[in-house]
C-alpha positions in Angstrom: -16.2 3.4 11.8 -15.0 6.1 9.2 -17.6 7.6 6.8 -17.2 5.9 3.1 -17.9 9.3 1.1 -15.6 11.4 3.0 -12.7 9.8 1.2 -13.6 9.9 -2.8 -11.9 8.2 -5.0 -8.3 9.3 -3.9 -5.7 7.4 -5.0 -7.9 5.8 -7.3 -5.7 6.4 -10.6 -2.8 5.2 -8.2 -4.7 1.7 -7.4 -5.7 1.2 -11.0 -1.7 1.2 -12.4 -1.2 -1.6 -9.1 -4.4 -3.4 -10.6 -2.7 -3.1 -14.1 0.7 -4.5 -13.0 -0.9 -6.9 -10.9 -2.6 -8.0 -13.9 0.7 -8.3 -15.9 2.0 -10.1 -13.3 -0.7 -12.6 -13.4 -0.7 -12.9 -17.1 3.1 -13.8 -16.8 2.5 -16.2 -13.8 4.8 -14.0 -11.6 2.5 -13.5 -8.7 -1.3 -13.4 -7.9 -2.4 -10.6 -6.2 -5.7 -9.6 -5.0 -7.2 -6.0 -4.1 -9.0 -6.9 -0.7 -12.3 -4.6 -0.8 -13.2 -3.3 2.6 -16.9 -4.4 3.2 -18.9 -1.5 3.6 -22.7 -1.0 5.2 -25.0 1.2 2.9 -26.6 4.1 4.6 -28.7 6.0 1.3 -28.6 5.0 -2.1 -29.8 7.2 -4.6 -33.0 5.1 -6.2 -32.3 6.6 -9.6 -29.0 6.0 -10.3 -28.6 2.9 -7.7 -25.3 4.1 -6.5 -24.5 4.3 -2.8 -24.5 8.1 -1.9 -23.5 7.3 1.8 -21.7 4.4 3.6 -19.7 3.4 6.8 -16.8 0.9 7.0 -17.9 -2.4 8.5 -14.6 -3.1 9.9 -11.0 -1.8 10.0 -9.2 -2.6 7.0 -6.0 -4.5 7.0 -3.7 -3.9 3.8 -4.9 -3.0 0.3 -3.4 -6.1 -1.4 -2.4 -9.7 -0.4 -1.1 -12.3 -2.3 1.6 -14.6 -3.3 5.0 -14.0 -5.8 6.3 -17.6 -6.7 5.4 -18.9 -3.1 5.9 -16.1 -1.1 3.3 -14.4 0.4 3.0 -10.7 0.3 0.8 -8.1 1.5 0.9 -4.2 0.7 -0.6 -1.1 1.4 -1.0 2.0 -1.4 -0.1 5.3 -0.5 -0.1 8.6 -1.9 1.9 11.8 -0.8 1.9 15.0 -2.3 4.9 16.3 -0.2 8.3 15.3 0.4 7.5 14.7 4.2 5.1 11.1 5.0 3.1 11.5 7.4 2.8 8.2 9.7 -0.7 9.1 10.4 -1.6 7.8 7.2 -0.4 3.9 8.3 -3.1 3.4 10.7 -2.2 1.1 14.3 -4.2 -2.2 13.0 -2.7 -1.7 9.6 0.9 -1.7 11.1 0.4 -4.8 13.8 -1.0 -6.2 10.7 1.9 -6.1 8.3 4.0 -7.1 11.4 2.3 -10.2 12.0 2.4 -11.0 8.5 6.4 -10.6 8.6 6.4 -12.9 11.5 5.0 -15.6 9.7 7.7 -14.9 6.6 5.7 -13.1 4.6 6.7 -9.7 2.9 5.0 -6.4 3.8 5.9 -3.1 2.4 3.9 0.3 1.2 3.7 1.4 -2.0 4.2 5.3 -2.3 3.3 7.2 -5.1 5.0 10.8 -4.3 2.8 12.7 -6.8 4.9 15.9 -6.8 7.5 13.9 -8.3 6.4 11.6 -10.0 7.9 8.8 -8.4 6.5 5.4 -6.8 8.6 3.9 -3.8 9.0 0.6 -2.5 9.0 1.1 1.8 9.9 -2.3 2.8 8.4 -3.2 5.9 12.0 -3.1 7.9 12.5 0.8 7.4 8.6 1.5 8.1 9.1 -0.2 11.4 12.5 2.2 11.9 10.2 5.3 11.3 7.3 3.8 13.3 9.9 3.3 16.5 11.0 6.7 16.2 7.6 7.8 16.2 6.5 6.3 19.3 9.7 6.9 21.0 9.0 10.7 20.6 10.7 11.8 17.3 9.3 12.9 13.8 5.7 11.5 13.3 7.0 11.2 9.7 9.7 10.9 7.5 11.2 12.6 4.7 11.4 12.0 1.1 15.8 12.3 1.8 15.4 9.4 4.2 14.1 6.9 1.4 16.7 4.2 -0.1 17.2 5.1 -3.4 17.4 1.8 -4.5 13.6 0.9 -3.7 12.1 3.4 -6.3 10.3 1.4 -9.0 10.8 3.3 -12.7 8.4 1.5 -15.3 9.8 -1.3 -16.8 9.1 -3.6 -19.9 5.2 -2.0 -19.9 5.0 -2.5 -16.1 3.7 0.6 -14.4 4.7 -0.2 -11.0 7.4 -2.9 -11.0 7.1 -3.7 -7.2 8.4 -7.2 -7.9 11.3 -5.8 -8.0 11.3 -4.1 -4.7 10.5 -7.2 -3.4 13.3 -9.1 -4.9 15.6 -6.5 -3.1 13.8 -6.7 0.2 14.5 -10.3 0.4 18.1 -10.1 -0.6 18.6 -7.5 2.2 17.0 -10.1 4.9 19.6 -13.0 3.4 
């Protein structure tokens, strides 16, 4: 169990942009994506503000978002990376397993990574994540480098959509054909 307030609001600006993107996709009937909340058990509550000041996660979370894109099930997790090296410890084993099982059921699983220093959004398809993960399990690097990313999966803003991950889903599906 992790402590709730130890993570603060890390990644909240990135998640807000994803939520805005999801709203636009829903409005245009392209996709219905939901943010998955992690259930918490409050331990301490500030009586004046009625805010939770200390809590514990009830169970391990799977991914941040899940939904459907024109009949195709999708799930993804959002991660931020300040360096050009992405540590694979940021993806927990239970998350990796969930995404793997999701893919086995003909869903599309991926990570959205925000490289903060470069101000770039990246769609890491599950197949590429699996390559990095298996390399790590085989005794190789416990991270992957920015140089190892696939150029065609960077996501510049398009038509007012801040993180247009459907472009990544489309490329991902094309590579599977």
